[in-house]
TIVORO-681161 format. One record per atom (N, C-alpha, C): y, z, x; atom name; residue in one letter. Coordinates in steps of 0.02 Angstrom, whole numbers, plus 32768, in hexadecimal, padded with zeros to 4 digits. Each point is the difference from the previous one (the first is absolute). Layout:
BEGIN
[atom [Y,Z,X],CA,A]
...
//
This chain:
BEGIN
[atom [0FA4,0562,08A9],N,M]
[atom [7FCD,8030,8023],CA,M]
[atom [7FE3,8025,7FB7],C,M]
[atom [8018,8011,7FC1],N,L]
[atom [7FDE,8020,7FDA],CA,L]
[atom [7FD1,7FDC,7FD6],C,L]
[atom [7FFD,7FBC,7FFA],N,K]
[atom [7FE8,7FD0,7FE0],CA,K]
[atom [7FBB,7FFE,803F],C,K]
[atom [801E,8005,803A],N,S]
[atom [7FBA,7FE9,802A],CA,S]
[atom [7FD7,8038,7FFE],C,S]
[atom [8018,8048,7FF9],N,I]
[atom [7FCE,803A,7FEA],CA,I]
[atom [7FE8,8006,7FC6],C,I]
[atom [800F,7FE8,7FBB],N,S]
[atom [7FE8,7FF7,7FCB],CA,S]
[atom [7FC4,7FBF,7FFC],C,S]
[atom [8013,7FCE,802E],N,F]
[atom [7FD0,7FD7,7FF5],CA,F]
[atom [7FB9,8017,8034],C,F]
[atom [8008,802C,8049],N,A]
[atom [7FCB,8012,8016],CA,A]
[atom [7FD6,8046,7FC8],C,A]
[atom [802A,801B,7FE4],N,L]
[atom [7FD7,8042,7FCF],CA,L]
[atom [7FE1,7FCA,7FCE],C,L]
[atom [8017,7FBC,7FE5],N,V]
[atom [7FDA,7FEE,7FD0],CA,V]
[atom [7FBA,7FE0,801F],C,V]
[atom [8008,7FDF,8043],N,V]
[atom [7FCD,7FDC,8010],CA,V]
[atom [7FC3,8044,8026],C,V]
[atom [8021,802D,8008],N,A]
[atom [7FCB,804B,8012],CA,A]
[atom [7FED,8008,7FC4],C,A]
[atom [8013,800A,7FCF],N,S]
[atom [7FEB,8012,7FBD],CA,S]
[atom [7FCF,7FCA,7FF6],C,S]
[atom [800C,7FC5,7FFC],N,G]
[atom [7FD1,7FC7,7FED],CA,G]
[atom [7FB7,8008,802F],C,G]
[atom [8007,7FFE,8046],N,L]
[atom [7FC8,8013,8020],CA,L]
[atom [7FE7,8043,7FF5],C,L]
[atom [800D,802E,7FE9],N,S]
[atom [7FE7,8037,7FF1],CA,S]
[atom [7FDD,800B,7FB1],C,S]
[atom [8015,7FCE,7FDF],N,L]
[atom [7FD6,7FFA,7FBF],CA,L]
[atom [7FCF,7FBA,800A],C,L]
[atom [8008,7FD7,8031],N,A]
[atom [7FD9,7FD0,800D],CA,A]
[atom [7FB8,8032,8026],C,A]
[atom [8026,802F,801D],N,T]
[atom [7FAE,8031,8034],CA,T]
[atom [7FE9,8025,7FBE],C,T]
[atom [802E,801F,7FD2],N,A]
[atom [7FD9,801F,7FC6],CA,A]
[atom [7FDE,7FDA,7FEC],C,A]
[atom [8007,7FC0,7FEB],N,A]
[atom [7FCF,7FD7,7FD9],CA,A]
[atom [7FCD,7FEC,801D],C,A]
[atom [7FE9,8011,8043],N,Q]
[atom [7FBD,7FF0,801E],CA,Q]
[atom [7FE4,8049,8009],C,Q]
[atom [8013,8031,7FEA],N,A]
[atom [7FD1,803B,7FFE],CA,A]
[atom [7FC8,7FF1,7FE5],C,A]
[atom [7FB5,8012,8012],N,T]
[atom [7FCF,7FE4,7FE2],CA,T]
[atom [7FC9,8043,8009],C,T]
[atom [7FC7,7FFB,7FDC],N,V]
[atom [7FD0,8036,8007],CA,V]
[atom [7FC8,7FDB,8007],C,V]
[atom [7FCA,7FFA,802D],N,V]
[atom [7FD4,7FE8,801B],CA,V]
[atom [7FC4,802D,7FF8],C,V]
[atom [7FCE,7FE4,7FD8],N,T]
[atom [7FBE,801C,8000],CA,T]
[atom [7FC8,7FFE,8011],C,T]
[atom [7FD1,801E,8024],N,S]
[atom [7FC3,7FFD,8015],CA,S]
[atom [7FCF,8027,7FF6],C,S]
[atom [7FB8,7FE3,8007],N,V]
[atom [7FC3,8033,7FE3],CA,V]
[atom [7FDC,8000,8037],C,V]
[atom [7FF0,804A,8003],N,T]
[atom [7FC4,8019,8038],CA,T]
[atom [7FCF,8025,7FE4],C,T]
[atom [7FC3,7FE6,802F],N,P]
[atom [7FB4,800F,7FD1],CA,P]
[atom [800A,804D,7FFA],C,P]
[atom [7FCF,801B,7FDA],N,G]
[atom [7FF6,8045,7FF5],CA,G]
[atom [802E,8022,7FCF],C,G]
[atom [7FFB,8036,7FEE],N,L]
[atom [8035,803C,7FD5],CA,L]
[atom [8036,8016,801D],C,L]
[atom [800B,7FF4,803D],N,G]
[atom [8042,8015,8016],CA,G]
[atom [7FF5,804F,8012],C,G]
[atom [8038,8028,8025],N,T]
[atom [7FEF,8039,800C],CA,T]
[atom [803C,803A,7FDA],C,T]
[atom [8016,7FDF,7FC9],N,G]
[atom [8036,802C,7FD9],CA,G]
[atom [7FDE,8022,7FE1],C,G]
[atom [802B,8022,7FC0],N,M]
[atom [7FF9,804E,7FDE],CA,M]
[atom [7FED,7FDB,7FBA],C,M]
[atom [7FD1,8023,7FDE],N,N]
[atom [7FEF,7FE8,7FBF],CA,N]
[atom [8038,8041,7FCC],C,N]
[atom [7FEC,7FFB,7FCE],N,F]
[atom [8030,8029,7FC3],CA,F]
[atom [7FCF,8037,7FF6],C,F]
[atom [7FC8,801B,8022],N,D]
[atom [7FF4,8044,7FF1],CA,D]
[atom [8018,8044,7FEF],C,D]
[atom [8041,7FF1,801E],N,S]
[atom [8027,8042,7FF9],CA,S]
[atom [8022,7FFB,7FC5],C,S]
[atom [7FF6,7FCE,7FD2],N,Q]
[atom [8023,7FFB,7FC2],CA,Q]
[atom [7FD6,8008,7FBF],C,Q]
[atom [8013,8024,7FC9],N,P]
[atom [7FD1,7FF8,7FD2],CA,P]
[atom [7FF7,7FCA,7FD0],C,P]
[atom [7FCD,7FF8,7FF1],N,L]
[atom [7FE5,7FCB,7FCB],CA,L]
[atom [802C,7FEB,7FC6],C,L]
[atom [8013,7FD4,7FEC],N,G]
[atom [8023,7FE6,7FC1],CA,G]
[atom [8043,7FE8,8001],C,G]
[atom [8023,8001,7FD4],N,V]
[atom [8040,7FD5,7FFE],CA,V]
[atom [8031,8027,8029],C,V]
[atom [8023,7FD4,802A],N,I]
[atom [8036,8020,8034],CA,I]
[atom [8043,8011,7FC3],C,I]
[atom [8020,8048,8010],N,S]
[atom [8024,8004,7FD8],CA,S]
[atom [8044,8018,801D],C,S]
[atom [7FFC,8002,804F],N,G]
[atom [802F,8026,8022],CA,G]
[atom [7FFE,7FDF,804B],C,G]
[atom [8027,8012,8031],N,S]
[atom [7FFB,7FED,803F],CA,S]
[atom [7FCA,8028,801E],C,S]
[atom [7FEB,7FE1,8031],N,F]
[atom [7FD3,8021,803F],CA,F]
[atom [8005,7FD7,8037],C,F]
[atom [7FDE,8017,8039],N,S]
[atom [7FF9,7FF1,8044],CA,S]
[atom [7FBE,7FF8,8017],C,S]
[atom [7FEB,7FDA,8027],N,V]
[atom [7FCD,7FF9,802B],CA,V]
[atom [8011,7FF5,8047],C,V]
[atom [8000,8027,8038],N,G]
[atom [802E,7FDF,803D],CA,G]
[atom [8047,801A,7FEE],C,G]
[atom [8017,7FD4,802A],N,D]
[atom [8047,7FDE,7FF9],CA,D]
[atom [8010,7FD2,7FC5],C,D]
[atom [7FC4,7FF4,7FCB],N,W]
[atom [801D,7FC6,7FD0],CA,W]
[atom [8006,8034,7FC8],C,W]
[atom [8046,7FEA,7FEF],N,T]
[atom [800A,8023,7FA5],CA,T]
[atom [8001,7FDD,7FD1],C,T]
[atom [7FCF,8005,7FCE],N,F]
[atom [7FE7,7FE3,7FBC],CA,F]
[atom [8045,801D,7FCD],C,F]
[atom [8020,7FC6,7FCF],N,S]
[atom [802C,8018,7FDC],CA,S]
[atom [800F,7FC4,7FD6],C,S]
[atom [8020,8010,7FC6],N,A]
[atom [8010,7FD2,7FC7],CA,A]
[atom [7FC4,7FDC,7FE0],C,A]
[atom [7FD8,8032,7FF8],N,A]
[atom [7FB2,7FDD,7FEB],CA,A]
[atom [8006,7FE3,7FC1],C,A]
[atom [7FD9,7FCA,7FED],N,N]
[atom [800A,7FEB,7FBE],CA,N]
[atom [7FBB,7FE1,7FEF],C,N]
[atom [7FDE,8014,7FCE],N,N]
[atom [7FBF,7FE4,7FF2],CA,N]
[atom [7FC7,7FFD,8045],C,N]
[atom [8003,8032,8027],N,S]
[atom [7FE4,7FFD,803E],CA,S]
[atom [7FC7,804A,7FFD],C,S]
[atom [7FB4,7FF5,801C],N,Q]
[atom [7FDD,8043,8008],CA,Q]
[atom [7FE7,8000,804B],C,Q]
[atom [7FF0,8046,8008],N,I]
[atom [7FC5,8013,8035],CA,I]
[atom [7FB7,8002,7FDE],C,I]
[atom [7FE9,7FD0,8024],N,K]
[atom [7FB9,7FEE,7FE3],CA,K]
[atom [7FBD,8014,8027],C,K]
[atom [7FCC,800C,7FF0],N,I]
[atom [7FD4,7FF6,802E],CA,I]
[atom [7FAD,7FE2,7FE1],C,I]
[atom [7FEB,7FC6,800C],N,S]
[atom [7FC5,7FE6,7FEB],CA,S]
[atom [8035,7FC7,7FC6],C,S]
[atom [7FCA,7FCF,7FE5],N,S]
[atom [8019,7FB9,7FD3],CA,S]
[atom [8002,8002,7FBE],C,S]
[atom [8037,7FF0,7FE4],N,D]
[atom [7FFD,8000,7FB8],CA,D]
[atom [802F,7FCC,7FF1],C,D]
[atom [8017,8001,7FBE],N,S]
[atom [8029,7FC9,7FE4],CA,S]
[atom [8045,7FF8,8022],C,S]
[atom [800E,803F,8015],N,N]
[atom [804B,8014,801F],CA,N]
[atom [7FF8,8004,8059],C,N]
[atom [7FDE,7FE0,800D],N,G]
[atom [7FF5,7FFD,8047],CA,G]
[atom [7FC9,7FFF,8031],C,G]
[atom [7FE4,7FE4,8029],N,A]
[atom [7FC7,7FE6,8024],CA,A]
[atom [8000,802B,8046],C,A]
[atom [7FD8,8023,8013],N,Q]
[atom [7FF3,8024,8044],CA,Q]
[atom [8001,7FC1,802F],C,Q]
[atom [8035,800A,8028],N,P]
[atom [8004,7FD7,804A],CA,P]
[atom [7FCC,7FF2,800F],C,P]
[atom [7FDF,7FC6,8017],N,Y]
[atom [7FB2,7FED,8010],CA,Y]
[atom [7FF7,802B,8044],C,Y]
[atom [7FC6,802D,7FFA],N,L]
[atom [7FE1,8028,8036],CA,L]
[atom [802D,8032,8014],C,L]
[atom [8024,8017,7FD6],N,T]
[atom [8040,8041,8010],CA,T]
[atom [7FCD,8039,7FD2],C,T]
[atom [8019,803B,8020],N,T]
[atom [7FEE,8035,7FD0],CA,T]
[atom [803E,802E,7FFB],C,T]
[atom [8002,802D,7FCC],N,G]
[atom [8033,8030,7FFA],CA,G]
[atom [8037,7FE1,7FD1],C,G]
[atom [8039,802F,7FF3],N,N]
[atom [802A,7FD8,7FC4],CA,N]
[atom [8026,7FC7,8017],C,N]
[atom [8017,7FD7,7FDC],N,Y]
[atom [8034,7FCC,8009],CA,Y]
[atom [803A,8003,7FCA],C,Y]
[atom [802F,7FCE,801B],N,L]
[atom [802F,7FF6,7FCF],CA,L]
[atom [7FFB,7FBF,7FD8],C,L]
[atom [8018,8001,7FBB],N,S]
[atom [7FEF,7FC8,7FDC],CA,S]
[atom [8031,7FF2,7FD2],C,S]
[atom [802D,7FD2,8010],N,V]
[atom [8046,7FEB,7FD8],CA,V]
[atom [7FE1,7FCC,7FCB],C,V]
[atom [8007,8019,7FBC],N,L]
[atom [7FEC,7FCF,7FDC],CA,L]
[atom [8025,7FD6,7FE3],C,L]
[atom [7FF5,7FD6,7FCD],N,G]
[atom [802E,7FD1,7FDE],CA,G]
[atom [8036,800F,7FEA],C,G]
[atom [803D,7FE0,8024],N,G]
[atom [8048,800D,7FDF],CA,G]
[atom [800E,804A,802B],C,G]
[atom [7FCC,8023,802F],N,G]
[atom [8027,802E,802D],CA,G]
[atom [8024,7FF0,803D],C,G]
[atom [8023,8021,8007],N,T]
[atom [8020,800E,804E],CA,T]
[atom [7FEC,8044,8023],C,T]
[atom [8010,8002,8038],N,I]
[atom [800B,804C,802C],CA,I]
[atom [8021,7FEB,8046],C,I]
[atom [8028,8031,7FF9],N,D]
[atom [8035,7FF3,804E],CA,D]
[atom [7FE1,8022,8031],C,D]
[atom [7FFE,7FFE,803D],N,I]
[atom [7FE6,8018,8039],CA,I]
[atom [8041,8005,803B],C,I]
[atom [8023,803B,8009],N,N]
[atom [8020,8006,8037],CA,N]
[atom [7FE2,8013,8047],C,N]
[atom [801D,7FFC,803C],N,F]
[atom [7FD1,8020,8039],CA,F]
[atom [8045,7FE7,8038],C,F]
[atom [7FEB,801E,8044],N,S]
[atom [8030,7FFE,802A],CA,S]
[atom [8018,7FB0,8013],C,S]
[atom [8030,7FF0,801C],N,A]
[atom [800F,7FB7,8012],CA,A]
[atom [7FBD,7FDE,8044],C,A]
[atom [7FED,7FC8,7FE5],N,R]
[atom [7FCD,7FE4,8027],CA,R]
[atom [7FFE,7FAF,7FEB],C,R]
[atom [7FD7,7FF0,802C],N,N]
[atom [7FF1,7FAC,7FFB],CA,N]
[atom [7FBD,7FE3,7FDA],C,N]
[atom [7FEB,8034,7FF6],N,T]
[atom [7FAE,7FEC,7FFB],CA,T]
[atom [7FE0,8048,7FDD],C,T]
[atom [7FE0,7FEA,7FC9],N,I]
[atom [7FC8,802E,7FD7],CA,I]
[atom [7FC8,7FDC,7FFD],C,I]
[atom [7FC7,8026,7FF7],N,S]
[atom [7FC4,7FE0,7FDD],CA,S]
[atom [7FED,802B,7FCF],C,S]
[atom [7FCD,7FED,7FD0],N,F]
[atom [7FDE,8023,7FDA],CA,F]
[atom [7FB6,7FC9,7FF9],C,F]
[atom [7FCA,801C,7FDB],N,Y]
[atom [7FC4,7FE1,7FEA],CA,Y]
[atom [8014,7FF3,7FBC],C,Y]
[atom [7FFD,7FB5,7FF8],N,W]
[atom [801A,7FE4,7FAF],CA,W]
[atom [7FB0,7FEF,7FEB],C,W]
[atom [7FF9,8029,7FBD],N,G]
[atom [7FCC,7FEE,7FE1],CA,G]
[atom [8001,7FC2,7FCC],C,G]
[atom [7FDD,7FE3,7FEF],N,S]
[atom [7FF6,7FCC,7FCF],CA,S]
[atom [803D,7FD5,7FF7],C,S]
[atom [8008,7FE6,803C],N,V]
[atom [803C,7FD8,7FF7],CA,V]
[atom [8016,7FC0,7FCB],C,V]
[atom [8034,8018,7FF2],N,D]
[atom [8017,7FBC,7FC2],CA,D]
[atom [802F,7FEE,7FFD],C,D]
[atom [800F,7FBC,7FF1],N,S]
[atom [804A,7FE7,800D],CA,S]
[atom [803B,8029,7FD2],C,S]
[atom [7FED,800A,7FDA],N,Y]
[atom [8034,8038,7FD8],CA,Y]
[atom [8019,8036,800C],C,Y]
[atom [7FD8,8023,8049],N,N]
[atom [800F,802E,8027],CA,N]
[atom [8048,7FF6,801C],C,N]
[atom [8024,8025,8015],N,S]
[atom [8039,7FEC,801D],CA,S]
[atom [8027,8040,8027],C,S]
[atom [801C,7FFB,803D],N,I]
[atom [8015,8034,8027],CA,I]
[atom [8041,7FE6,8010],C,I]
[atom [8036,802C,8002],N,K]
[atom [804D,7FE6,8000],CA,K]
[atom [800E,8041,8040],C,K]
[atom [801C,7FD1,803C],N,F]
[atom [8023,8037,803D],CA,F]
[atom [8046,7FF7,7FF1],C,F]
[atom [801A,803F,8004],N,F]
[atom [8053,800F,8001],CA,F]
[atom [8009,8019,8048],C,F]
[atom [803E,7FD1,800C],N,N]
[atom [802F,8011,804F],CA,N]
[atom [802D,7FF6,7FF2],C,N]
[atom [802D,7FFD,8036],N,S]
[atom [8047,8008,7FFD],CA,S]
[atom [802E,7FB8,7FF5],C,S]
[atom [7FC4,7FD2,7FFB],N,I]
[atom [8017,7FB7,7FEC],CA,I]
[atom [7FF5,7FE9,7FC4],C,I]
[atom [7FC9,8009,7FE7],N,T]
[atom [7FD4,7FE3,7FC6],CA,T]
[atom [7FBC,8018,7FF2],C,T]
[atom [7FE3,7FF5,7FCC],N,G]
[atom [7FBB,8004,7FE8],CA,G]
[atom [7FD9,7FCA,8011],C,G]
[atom [7FC3,8005,801F],N,D]
[atom [7FD8,7FC5,8004],CA,D]
[atom [7FD4,800C,7FD1],C,D]
[atom [7FD1,7FD8,7FE5],N,V]
[atom [7FD7,800E,7FCD],CA,V]
[atom [7FB3,7FCB,8028],C,V]
[atom [7FCB,8036,7FF4],N,V]
[atom [7FBC,7FDB,8022],CA,V]
[atom [7FCD,800D,7FC5],C,V]
[atom [7FEB,7FCD,7FE1],N,T]
[atom [7FC3,800A,7FC0],CA,T]
[atom [7FC4,7FF8,801D],C,T]
[atom [7FDB,8016,7FD5],N,G]
[atom [7FB0,7FEC,8019],CA,G]
[atom [7FE8,7FBE,800E],C,G]
[atom [800F,7FD6,7FFA],N,G]
[atom [8008,7FBC,800E],CA,G]
[atom [801F,7FE6,8049],C,G]
[atom [8010,802A,801E],N,M]
[atom [8026,8000,8050],CA,M]
[atom [7FDE,801F,8020],C,M]
[atom [7FB7,801C,7FF4],N,V]
[atom [7FE2,802C,8041],CA,V]
[atom [7FCE,7FDF,8015],C,V]
[atom [8009,7FC0,800C],N,S]
[atom [7FBD,7FE2,8022],CA,S]
[atom [7FE2,8021,8040],C,S]
[atom [7FB9,7FF5,7FFB],N,P]
[atom [7FCB,7FE2,7FEB],CA,P]
[atom [7FEE,8022,7FB7],C,P]
[atom [8026,8042,7FF1],N,L]
[atom [7FDA,801E,7FBB],CA,L]
[atom [800E,7FC8,7FD3],C,L]
[atom [7FCC,800B,7FC9],N,L]
[atom [8009,7FB9,7FC5],CA,L]
[atom [8026,803F,7FC2],C,L]
[atom [8029,7FDF,7FD0],N,P]
[atom [801F,8028,7FDC],CA,P]
[atom [7FDC,800D,7FBE],C,P]
[atom [7FC3,8000,7FFB],N,N]
[atom [7FDC,7FF5,7FC2],CA,N]
[atom [7FF1,8034,7FEE],C,N]
[atom [7FFF,8045,800F],N,G]
[atom [7FF7,8046,7FEC],CA,G]
[atom [7FB9,800B,7FFE],C,G]
[atom [7FDC,7FE1,8034],N,C]
[atom [7FB1,800F,8004],CA,C]
[atom [8004,8048,801E],C,C]
[atom [7FC5,802A,7FE0],N,Q]
[atom [8004,804E,802D],CA,Q]
[atom [7FC3,800A,8019],C,Q]
[atom [7FD4,7FD8,8007],N,T]
[atom [7FC5,8015,8037],CA,T]
[atom [7FF6,7FC9,8024],C,T]
[atom [8048,7FE8,8032],N,S]
[atom [7FF0,7FD5,8038],CA,S]
[atom [803E,8005,8028],C,S]
[atom [7FF3,7FFA,8041],N,T]
[atom [8048,800F,8036],CA,T]
[atom [8021,7FC9,7FF4],C,T]
[atom [7FEC,7FC0,7FCE],N,D]
[atom [8030,7FBB,7FFC],CA,D]
[atom [8039,8006,7FE3],C,D]
[atom [7FFA,803E,7FDD],N,C]
[atom [804A,8019,7FD2],CA,C]
[atom [8015,804D,8008],C,C]
[atom [7FD9,8018,803C],N,N]
[atom [7FF6,804F,7FFA],CA,N]
[atom [801E,8003,804F],C,N]
[atom [8039,8014,8018],N,G]
[atom [800E,8008,805B],CA,G]
[atom [8037,8026,8019],C,G]
[atom [8001,801D,8034],N,Y]
[atom [8040,802A,801D],CA,Y]
[atom [8028,7FD2,8017],C,Y]
[atom [8038,7FFD,7FD1],N,V]
[atom [8043,7FCC,8017],CA,V]
[atom [8037,8031,8027],C,V]
[atom [801F,7FE0,8034],N,T]
[atom [8033,8013,8019],CA,T]
[atom [8049,7FCB,7FF0],C,T]
[atom [8037,8027,7FFB],N,F]
[atom [8031,7FD6,7FE9],CA,F]
[atom [8035,8008,804B],C,F]
[atom [8016,7FDF,8008],N,T]
[atom [802F,7FFB,8040],CA,T]
[atom [804A,7FDB,7FE8],C,T]
[atom [8033,8024,800F],N,S]
[atom [8046,7FDB,7FF0],CA,S]
[atom [802C,8009,8032],C,S]
[atom [8018,7FC3,8015],N,D]
[atom [803D,8007,8034],CA,D]
[atom [8033,8029,7FF0],C,D]
[atom [8010,801A,7FC9],N,T]
[atom [8037,802C,7FF3],CA,T]
[atom [7FD5,8056,7FEA],C,T]
[atom [801F,801F,8013],N,P]
[atom [7FED,805E,7FF3],CA,P]
[atom [8003,7FFB,7FB3],C,P]
[atom [7FCF,8013,7FDE],N,F]
[atom [8006,801B,7FB9],CA,F]
[atom [7FF0,8043,7FF0],C,F]
[atom [8018,8028,7FDD],N,T]
[atom [7FEE,8038,7FDE],CA,T]
[atom [7FF8,8016,7FBA],C,T]
[atom [7FE7,7FC1,7FF3],N,K]
[atom [7FD9,800A,7FB5],CA,K]
[atom [7FCC,7FC5,7FEA],C,K]
[atom [7FDB,800B,7FD3],N,V]
[atom [7FDE,7FBC,7FF4],CA,V]
[atom [7FF4,8009,7FA4],C,V]
[atom [7FF3,7FD7,7FCB],N,E]
[atom [7FF4,8020,7FC4],CA,E]
[atom [7FC3,7FC9,7FF7],C,E]
[atom [7FD1,801A,7FE4],N,L]
[atom [7FC4,7FEF,7FE7],CA,L]
[atom [7FF5,7FE9,7FBD],C,L]
[atom [7FFB,7FBF,7FE5],N,S]
[atom [7FFD,7FF2,7FC5],CA,S]
[atom [7FBD,7FCA,7FD9],C,S]
[atom [7FFC,8001,7FD6],N,S]
[atom [7FCE,7FD7,7FDF],CA,S]
[atom [800B,7FF1,7FB9],C,S]
[atom [7FF7,7FCA,7FF0],N,S]
[atom [8005,7FF1,7FBA],CA,S]
[atom [7FBA,8004,7FE1],C,S]
[atom [7FD0,800D,800D],N,S]
[atom [7FCE,8008,7FE3],CA,S]
[atom [7FC7,802E,8024],C,S]
[atom [7FDA,8022,7FDA],N,N]
[atom [7FCA,8025,802C],CA,N]
[atom [7FDE,7FDF,8037],C,N]
[atom [7FF6,8023,8044],N,S]
[atom [8031,8043,8019],CA,S]
[atom [8006,7FDC,804D],C,S]
[atom [8039,802C,801C],N,F]
[atom [8004,7FEE,8040],CA,F]
[atom [7FDE,8050,801C],C,F]
[atom [7FDD,7FF8,8028],N,E]
[atom [7FDD,803A,8031],CA,E]
[atom [800A,8006,803E],C,E]
[atom [800F,803C,8012],N,I]
[atom [8005,8003,8057],CA,I]
[atom [7FE7,804F,7FFE],C,I]
[atom [7FEC,7FF7,804B],N,T]
[atom [7FE1,803D,801F],CA,T]
[atom [800C,8001,8049],C,T]
[atom [7FEB,8029,802B],N,N]
[atom [7FFD,8000,8045],CA,N]
[atom [8049,7FEF,8026],C,N]
[atom [8038,8026,7FE2],N,I]
[atom [804D,7FE3,8006],CA,I]
[atom [8006,8011,8060],C,I]
[atom [801F,7FE1,8012],N,S]
[atom [801B,801C,803A],CA,S]
[atom [803E,802B,7FFE],C,S]
[atom [7FF0,8052,7FFA],N,A]
[atom [8038,8015,7FDF],CA,A]
[atom [8013,8036,803C],C,A]
[atom [7FE9,7FF5,8039],N,V]
[atom [800A,8017,8040],CA,V]
[atom [8051,7FDD,8018],C,V]
[atom [803B,802A,8023],N,P]
[atom [802D,7FDD,8009],CA,P]
[atom [7FFB,7FD9,804D],C,P]
[atom [800A,7FD2,8004],N,E]
[atom [7FF9,7FC2,803F],CA,E]
[atom [8018,8026,8038],C,E]
[atom [7FDC,7FE9,802F],N,P]
[atom [801F,8020,8044],CA,P]
[atom [8047,8010,8016],C,P]
[atom [8022,7FCA,7FE0],N,T]
[atom [8053,8005,800B],CA,T]
[atom [801B,803B,7FDF],C,T]
[atom [7FE8,8012,7FCD],N,T]
[atom [8012,8037,7FCE],CA,T]
[atom [7FEE,8047,801D],C,T]
[atom [7FC7,7FFD,8026],N,W]
[atom [7FDF,8043,8015],CA,W]
[atom [803E,7FFE,803E],C,W]
[atom [8003,7FD7,8032],N,A]
[atom [802E,8008,8031],CA,A]
[atom [8044,801B,7FEB],C,A]
[atom [8018,7FD8,7FC7],N,M]
[atom [803D,802B,7FF5],CA,M]
[atom [7FFC,804A,7FDE],C,M]
[atom [7FCC,8007,7FE0],N,M]
[atom [8001,8043,7FEF],CA,M]
[atom [7FEB,8030,803B],C,M]
[atom [7FE6,7FEE,802B],N,I]
[atom [7FF1,8027,803E],CA,I]
[atom [8045,8012,8021],C,I]
[atom [8028,7FD7,8008],N,L]
[atom [803A,7FF4,802E],CA,L]
[atom [802C,803B,7FC1],C,L]
[atom [7FFD,7FF8,7FC9],N,G]
[atom [8022,8031,7FE1],CA,G]
[atom [7FDC,8044,8006],C,G]
[atom [7FD0,8019,7FF4],N,F]
[atom [7FE4,8032,800F],CA,F]
[atom [800F,8026,804A],C,F]
[atom [8006,7FD4,8041],N,L]
[atom [8007,8011,802B],CA,L]
[atom [8051,800C,8003],C,L]
[atom [802C,7FDF,7FDB],N,G]
[atom [804E,801A,8007],CA,G]
[atom [800E,8038,7FD2],C,G]
[atom [7FDA,800E,7FD5],N,L]
[atom [8008,8037,7FDB],CA,L]
[atom [7FE4,804E,8038],C,L]
[atom [7FD6,7FDF,8021],N,G]
[atom [7FDA,802E,8037],CA,G]
[atom [803C,801F,8039],C,G]
[atom [8012,7FCD,801D],N,F]
[atom [803A,8005,8038],CA,F]
[atom [803C,8019,7FE1],C,F]
[atom [801A,7FF7,7FB4],N,L]
[atom [8034,801D,7FED],CA,L]
[atom [7FFD,8049,8000],C,L]
[atom [7FB6,8015,7FD6],N,G]
[atom [7FF4,8049,800F],CA,G]
[atom [7FFC,8021,803B],C,G]
[atom [7FD6,7FD4,803B],N,Y]
[atom [8007,801A,8042],CA,Y]
[atom [8046,801C,8018],C,Y]
[atom [802D,7FD2,7FF2],N,R]
[atom [8056,800E,801F],CA,R]
[atom [800D,8030,7FD8],C,R]
[atom [7FFA,800D,7FBD],N,K]
[atom [8029,801F,7FDA],CA,K]
[atom [7FE3,8054,801E],C,K]
[atom [7FBE,8007,8016],N,S]
[atom [7FDE,803B,8005],CA,S]
[atom [8008,8015,805B],C,S]
[atom [8013,7FC6,8023],N,S]
[atom [801B,800B,803E],CA,S]
[atom [804E,8025,8005],C,S]
[atom [801E,7FDD,7FCB],N,K]
[atom [8041,8017,8004],CA,K]
[atom [8006,8043,7FE0],C,K]
[atom [7FCF,8012,7FDA],N,T]
[atom [8007,8051,7FED],CA,T]
[atom [7FEB,8021,8026],C,T]
[atom [7FCC,7FF2,8033],N,G]
[atom [7FE9,802A,803A],CA,G]
[atom [8039,800B,8027],C,G]
[atom [802C,7FCB,8014],N,D]
[atom [8031,8009,8037],CA,D]
[atom [802A,802D,7FE4],C,D]
[atom [8011,7FFC,7FC5],N,A]
[atom [8033,802A,7FE8],CA,A]
[atom [7FF4,804C,8009],C,A]
[atom [7FBD,800F,7FE7],N,S]
[atom [7FE8,804B,8013],CA,S]
[atom [8003,8014,8040],C,S]
[atom [7FE5,7FD5,8033],N,L]
[atom [7FFB,8019,803D],CA,L]
[atom [8059,8002,8019],C,L]
[atom [803B,7FE9,7FE7],N,R]
[atom [8033,8006,800F],CA,R]
[atom [801C,8051,7FDA],C,R]
[atom [7FE8,8010,7FC8],N,L]
[atom [8017,8022,7FE0],CA,L]
[atom [7FD7,8044,8033],C,L]
[atom [7FCB,7FEF,800F],N,A]
[atom [7FE0,803F,8019],CA,A]
[atom [801A,8008,8054],C,A]
//
């Protein structure tokens, strides 16, 4: 009996690992600049600490900057205005947010050496600039051929991504930093629960006052 149970557990574990290995991130590119948030709320210059834009928290920055316009450390994502994030050569930055299956941002001058790693309860999948067809990973700065609004969708919820680039630069803006509908629903339910508890507490207090009177 014990051997049968052990065998069943091994089989279940194997199936679980097989499922984990199938976790994938799919990319899609849509026309336009997207409706996300840029980095105007942050000062220009080298990123030295953590900061938040919407519900995205940026931290553990290495060789990354907030920029506007173009120079040797980054190119303004084509047709966009305002501040953008540039991860320079050898640089990385972590982005944490509430659990979700999809994120989007406008990716400027896509290069094959740009990469984004997704972290979830199973594993970390990596998408590079060469995997966002039809965008071309040749770093062009003035064409929609290699500048576009990219959406990443995973079959497993994730709470963190890491942007990195082995050379200058990985530029993003117009990020989807607003919680997804499911997150909003959970937040609303939480607020309703707190309100209900407060109402019950006040009702009990009122009853006690009446009895004392």
